[in-house]
DRENKOL-724374 format. One record per atom (N, C-alpha, C, O, CB): x, y, z. Coordinates in steps of 0.1 Angstrom, whole numbers, padded with zeros to 4 digits, always signed. Glycine has a CB too. Layout:
XYZ;...
***
This chain:
+1046+1078+1260;+1046+1085+1248;+1038+1078+1237;+1040+1066+1235;+1061+1087+1243;+1029+1084+1231;+1020+1078+1221;+1027+1078+1207;+1032+1089+1203;+1006+1085+1221;+1028+1067+1201;+1034+1066+1188;+1023+1066+1177;+1013+1059+1178;+1042+1053+1186;+1024+1075+1167;+1014+1076+1157;+1017+1065+1146;+1027+1065+1139;+1014+1090+1150;+1008+1055+1146;+1009+1044+1136;+1000+1046+1124;+1000+1037+1116;+1006+1031+1143;+0993+1057+1123;+0984+1059+1112;+0992+1062+1099;+1002+1070+1099;+0975+1071+1115;+0989+1055+1089;+0995+1056+1076;+0990+1069+1070;+0978+1070+1066;+0993+1044+1066;+0999+1079+1068;+0994+1093+1064;+0990+1093+1049;+0983+1102+1045;+1005+1103+1066;+0995+1083+1042;+0991+1082+1027;+0977+1074+1026;+0972+1074+1015;+1001+1074+1019;+0972+1069+1037;+0960+1061+1037;+0948+1071+1040;+0948+1078+1050;+0960+1050+1047;+0939+1072+1031;+0927+1081+1033;+0918+1076+1044;+0918+1064+1046;+0920+1084+1020;+0911+1085+1050;+0900+1081+1059;+0890+1074+1051;+0888+1078+1039;+0895+1093+1068;+0883+1064+1056;+0873+1057+1048;+0863+1066+1042;+0858+1064+1031;+0866+1047+1057;+0859+1076+1050;+0849+1086+1044;+0854+1094+1033;+0846+1100+1025;+0843+1094+1055;+0867+1095+1032;+0873+1103+1021;+0879+1096+1010;+0886+1101+1001;+0883+1112+1027;+0877+1083+1009;+0883+1074+0999;+0878+1078+0985;+0866+1082+0984;+0881+1060+1002;+0886+1077+0975;+0882+1079+0961;+0882+1066+0954;+0893+1060+0952;+0892+1090+0955;+0871+1062+0949;+0870+1049+0942;+0878+1049+0929;+0879+1059+0922;+0855+1046+0939;+0883+1037+0926;+0889+1035+0913;+0878+1032+0903;+0876+1020+0900;+0900+1024+0913;+0870+1041+0898;+0859+1039+0889;+0864+1032+0876;+0856+1025+0870;+0852+1052+0886;+0876+1035+0872;+0881+1028+0860;+0881+1013+0861;+0878+1006+0852;+0894+1034+0856;+0885+1008+0873;+0885+0994+0876;+0871+0988+0876;+0868+0977+0870;+0892+0990+0889;+0861+0995+0882;+0847+0991+0882;+0842+0990+0867;+0836+0980+0864;+0839+1001+0890;+0845+1001+0860;+0840+1001+0846;+0846+0990+0837;+0839+0983+0830;+0843+1014+0839;+0859+0988+0839;+0866+0977+0831;+0861+0963+0835;+0859+0954+0827;+0881+0978+0833;+0858+0961+0848;+0853+0949+0853;+0840+0945+0847;+0837+0934+0843;+0853+0949+0869;+0831+0955+0847;+0818+0953+0841;+0818+0951+0826;+0811+0942+0821;+0809+0965+0844;+0827+0958+0819;+0828+0957+0805;+0834+0943+0802;+0830+0937+0791;+0838+0967+0799;+0842+0937+0810;+0847+0924+0808;+0838+0913+0812;+0840+0901+0810;+0861+0922+0816;+0826+0917+0818;+0816+0907+0822;+0820+0900+0835;+0816+0888+0836;+0813+0898+0811;+0828+0906+0843;+0832+0899+0855;+0826+0904+0868;+0821+0916+0868;+0847+0900+0857;+0824+0896+0878;+0820+0900+0891;+0832+0903+0900;+0843+0899+0896;+0811+0889+0898;+0830+0909+0911;+0841+0912+0920;+0847+0899+0925;+0859+0898+0925;+0836+0920+0932;+0839+0889+0929;+0844+0876+0934;+0852+0869+0923;+0863+0864+0926;+0832+0867+0938;+0847+0869+0911;+0855+0862+0900;+0868+0869+0897;+0878+0862+0896;+0846+0861+0888;+0868+0882+0896;+0880+0889+0893;+0890+0887+0904;+0902+0885+0901;+0877+0904+0890;+0886+0889+0916;+0895+0888+0928;+0901+0874+0928;+0913+0873+0930;+0887+0890+0941;+0893+0864+0925;+0898+0850+0925;+0909+0848+0914;+0919+0842+0916;+0887+0840+0923;+0906+0854+0902;+0915+0852+0890;+0928+0860+0892;+0938+0856+0886;+0908+0857+0878;+0928+0870+0900;+0941+0878+0902;+0947+0874+0915;+0957+0881+0920;+0938+0893+0901;+0942+0864+0922;+0948+0859+0934;+0947+0868+0946;+0957+0869+0954;+0962+0854+0932;+0936+0876+0947;+0934+0884+0959;+0921+0879+0965;+0912+0874+0958;+0933+0899+0955;+0919+0880+0978;+0906+0877+0984;+0897+0889+0981;+0901+0900+0978;+0907+0874+0999;+0884+0885+0981;+0874+0895+0977;+0875+0908+0985;+0873+0919+0979;+0860+0889+0979;+0877+0907+0998;+0878+0919+1007;+0890+0928+1002;+0888+0940+1001;+0880+0915+1021;+0901+0923+0999;+0913+0931+0995;+0910+0937+0981;+0914+0948+0979;+0926+0922+0994;+0904+0929+0972;+0901+0935+0959;+0891+0946+0961;+0893+0957+0954;+0896+0924+0949;+0881+0944+0969;+0871+0955+0971;+0877+0968+0976;+0874+0979+0972;+0860+0950+0980;+0886+0966+0986;+0893+0978+0991;+0902+0985+0981;+0903+0997+0981;+0902+0973+1003;+0908+0977+0972;+0916+0983+0961;+0906+0991+0952;+0910+1002+0949;+0923+0972+0953;+0895+0985+0948;+0886+0991+0939;+0879+1004+0946;+0877+1014+0939;+0875+0982+0935;+0876+1003+0959;+0869+1014+0965;+0879+1025+0970;+0874+1036+0974;+0862+1009+0977;+0892+1023+0968;+0902+1033+0972;+0905+1034+0986;+0911+1043+0991;+0896+1046+0967;+0901+1024+0994;+0904+1024+1009;+0917+1018+1012;+0923+1020+1023;+0893+1018+1017;+0923+1011+1002;+0936+1004+1004;+0943+1003+0990;+0936+1005+0980;+0935+0991+1012;+0955+0999+0991;+0962+0995+0978;+0966+1006+0969;+0964+1006+0957;+0954+0986+0971;+0972+1017+0975;+0975+1028+0967;+0989+1026+0959;+0993+1035+0952;+0976+1040+0975;+0995+1015+0961;+1007+1012+0953;+1005+0998+0948;+1007+0988+0956;+1020+1013+0962;+1002+0996+0936;+1000+0983+0930;+1013+0978+0924;+1021+0985+0919;+0989+0984+0919;+1015+0965+0926;+1027+0959+0921;+1026+0956+0906;+1015+0956+0900;+1030+0945+0928;+1037+0954+0899;+1038+0951+0885;+1030+0938+0882;+1023+0937+0872;+1052+0950+0880;+1031+0929+0891;+1024+0916+0889;+1009+0918+0889;+1002+0912+0882;+1028+0906+0900;+1004+0927+0898;+0990+0930+0899;+0985+0936+0886;+0975+0933+0881;+0987+0938+0911;+0993+0946+0881;+0990+0952+0868;+0989+0942+0857;+0979+0942+0849;+1000+0963+0864;+0998+0932+0856;+0998+0922+0846;+0985+0913+0847;+0979+0911+0838;+1011+0914+0846;+0983+0909+0860;+0971+0900+0862;+0958+0908+0859;+0949+0902+0852;+0971+0895+0876;+0957+0920+0863;+0945+0928+0860;+0943+0930+0845;+0932+0929+0840;+0946+0942+0868;+0954+0934+0839;+0953+0936+0824;+0948+0924+0817;+0939+0925+0808;+0967+0940+0819;+0953+0913+0820;+0949+0900+0814;+0934+0898+0816;+0927+0895+0806;+0957+0888+0819;+0929+0899+0828;+0915+0896+0831;+0906+0907+0826;+0894+0903+0823;+0914+0894+0846;+0910+0919+0826;+0902+0930+0822;+0903+0932+0807;+0896+0941+0801;+0905+0943+0829;+0911+0925+0800;+0913+0925+0785;+0917+0939+0781;+0912+0945+0771;+0900+0921+0779;+0927+0945+0788;+0933+0958+0784;+0948+0956+0785;+0953+0947+0791;+0928+0970+0793;+0955+0966+0780;+0970+0965+0781;+0974+0970+0794;+0967+0978+0801;+0977+0974+0770;+0986+0966+0798;+0992+0971+0811;+0994+0986+0810;+0992+0994+0819;+1006+0964+0814;+0998+0991+0798;+1000+1005+0796;+0987+1013+0798;+0987+1024+0805;+1005+1008+0782;+0976+1007+0794;+0963+1014+0796;+0960+1015+0811;+0955+1025+0816;+0952+1006+0789;+0962+1004+0819;+0960+1004+0833;+0969+1014+0840;+0964+1021+0849;+0962+0990+0839;+0981+1015+0836;+0991+1024+0842;+0986+1039+0840;+0987+1047+0848;+1005+1022+0837;+0982+1041+0827;+0977+1055+0824;+0965+1058+0832;+0964+1069+0838;+0973+1055+0809;+0955+1049+0834;+0943+1052+0842;+0947+1053+0857;+0941+1061+0864;+0933+1041+0840;+0956+1045+0861;+0960+1046+0876;+0967+1059+0878;+0965+1065+0889;+0969+1034+0879;+0975+1064+0869;+0982+1077+0870;+0971+1088+0871;+0973+1097+0879;+0992+1079+0858;+0961+1087+0863;+0950+1098+0863;+0943+1097+0877;+0940+1107+0883;+0940+1095+0852;+0941+1085+0882;+0934+1083+0895;+0943+1089+0906;+0938+1096+0915;+0932+1068+0898;+0956+1086+0906;+0965+1092+0916;+0966+1107+0915;+0967+1113+0926;+0979+1086+0914;+0965+1113+0903;+0965+1127+0902;+0952+1133+0909;+0953+1144+0915;+0966+1132+0887;+0941+1126+0907;+0929+1131+0914;+0930+1130+0929;+0925+1139+0936;+0917+1122+0909;+0936+1119+0934;+0938+1118+0948;+0947+1130+0954;+0944+1135+0964;+0945+1105+0952;+0957+1133+0946;+0966+1144+0950;+0958+1157+0950;+0959+1165+0960;+0978+1145+0941;+0951+1160+0940;+0943+1172+0939;+0933+1174+0950;+0930+1185+0954;+0936+1173+0925;+0927+1162+0954;+0917+1163+0965;+0924+1163+0979;+0917+1164+0989;+0908+1150+0964;+0937+1162+0979;+0944+1163+0992;+0944+1150+0999;+0947+1149+1011;+0938+1173+1000;+0941+1139+0992;+0941+1126+0999;+0955+1119+0999;+0957+1109+1006;+0931+1117+0991;+0964+1125+0992;+0978+1119+0991;+0987+1130+0987;+0984+1140+0981;+0978+1108+0981;+1000+1128+0991;+1010+1137+0987;+1016+1132+0974;+1015+1120+0971;+1022+1138+0998;+1021+1141+0966;+1027+1137+0953;+1039+1129+0956;+1049+1134+0962;+1030+1149+0944;+1040+1116+0951;+1051+1108+0953;+1063+1112+0944;+1061+1119+0934;+1048+1093+0951;+1075+1109+0948;+1087+1113+0940;+1087+1107+0927;+1093+1112+0918;+1099+1109+0948;+1080+1096+0925;+1081+1089+0912;+1070+1092+0902;+1069+1087+0891;+1081+1074+0914;+1061+1101+0907;+1049+1104+0898;+1054+1113+0886;+1063+1121+0886;+1039+1112+0906;+1046+1111+0875;+1049+1118+0863;+1039+1130+0862;+1027+1129+0866;+1047+1109+0851;+1044+1141+0858;+1035+1152+0855;+1026+1148+0843;+1031+1140+0835;+1043+1165+0853;+1015+1154+0842;+1006+1151+0831;+1012+1152+0817;+1010+1143+0809;+0993+1160+0831;+1020+1162+0815;+1026+1164+0802;+1038+1155+0800;+1043+1154+0788;+1031+1178+0801;+1043+1148+0810;+1054+1138+0808;+1049+1124+0806;+1057+1115+0803;+1063+1139+0821;+1036+1121+0807;+1031+1108+0807;+1034+1100+0795;+1034+1088+0795;+1017+1108+0810;+1036+1107+0783;+1038+1100+0771;+1053+1098+0768;+1057+1093+0757;+1031+1107+0759;+1062+1103+0777;+1076+1103+0774;+1083+1089+0776;+1094+1087+0771;+1083+1113+0782;+1077+1080+0784;+1083+1068+0787;+1082+1058+0776;+1087+1047+0777;+1078+1062+0799;
***
């Protein structure tokens, strides 16, 4: 009996949706991928996969804090941009809507 070990929330590499907001913020902060990855304690490959949308669809609070500090934005701004990114993934059929997601009109209620 074959066991399906494929993560169904993980997009196929050809269908990944890049986190363009991270790329833009990184460039605006004057950072390279290597430098940013080092400062947030990720290896370059893992950070690149996060940025390119091939991995890391659930970021930890610690990662948000580290990214916010290095990208010179608030954690709230990162969360807002990540929520928009996740909504795009759902609309493209790359992910199912998670139970904890906020509807667009609810995003300012917290």
